[in-house]
N, C-alpha and C positions, 0 to 999 in steps of 0.2 A: 725567948734567946738564952735560956736561965739552962734550957734543957739541953741545948746544942753542948752547952760550956759543962756540964755534967757528962755526957756522950763522951766529950773528947777526953775529958776528965780521965774516964773510966778506963778508956782505949790507951791514953799516953800510961798509967798506972800499973795498966797489965802488961804493958810491953817492955815496962822499964823493969819490970820483977821476971818477967820469963825469960826475956833477950838472954839477961845475963847466966839466969841458971840454965839456960841449953847450952850456952857457950863453956861453962865451966863440966858438963856432961861431954861434952866434945862435938856437940848437933849441929851446930851454925845458928845464926842468927833468924833465918827466915823459916826455919824450924822452928823456933821460937814462938815467933810473929803470929804461926798455925796455931802454937799449941796454945797461945796466948784469946787468939780467937775463939778458938773450942771453948777453952773452959769459961770466956763472960757471954758465950753466946749460949749453944745447944745447955751444957751442961748447970749452969748456977740462973741462966735465965737474966742477966743483970741488962743486956741489950738483946735486940732481934726481932721487936718490932717496927721498926723504924727503918728498914731496907727500902724504900721508894729512896727516903732524907737522904742516906746515906751512900747511895748507888752515886748520885750525883757527883757527892766531895771523891768518891771513888775513882769514877769517870774524871775526874779533874787531876787526879793522882797522875792516873796512870797518861795522860798524854803530858805532863810534864815529865814523868819518868822519860817518855818516849823523846822530846824534846831535848833534856839534859842525854841521851845516846845520842843522839845527834850529833847534840856539840861536840862529842869526844870524838866521835868519827873520821879516821882521817879518809881522805877520797884515795891515796897512794894505797893505805894498807889494803882498802878495801879492792883496790885492783889485783895487788899480790896476793890475796886472799884464791880471787875467779881463777887466774894461772894455776894455783895448786890444786885445785879441785878438779879441774879438766884435763889433767895427767891420768 
């Protein structure tokens, strides 16, 4: 269990450092997350061997993100967008 907390701590620290730096350079937060992933993965080797374990958490994160997108989606707006692209 301690290994999971250590890995989560590494991910959070990398994100907290990389995202504000990326925003300061005008790159955006998504690129900051990607840069953090490259730095802690292939470059330093802090994480990366536990990909099967992390994959389950990543899949859960994607499902939750899609759920939140579904909550924010308005059917009226979706129907209006359909008419816009048919013309």
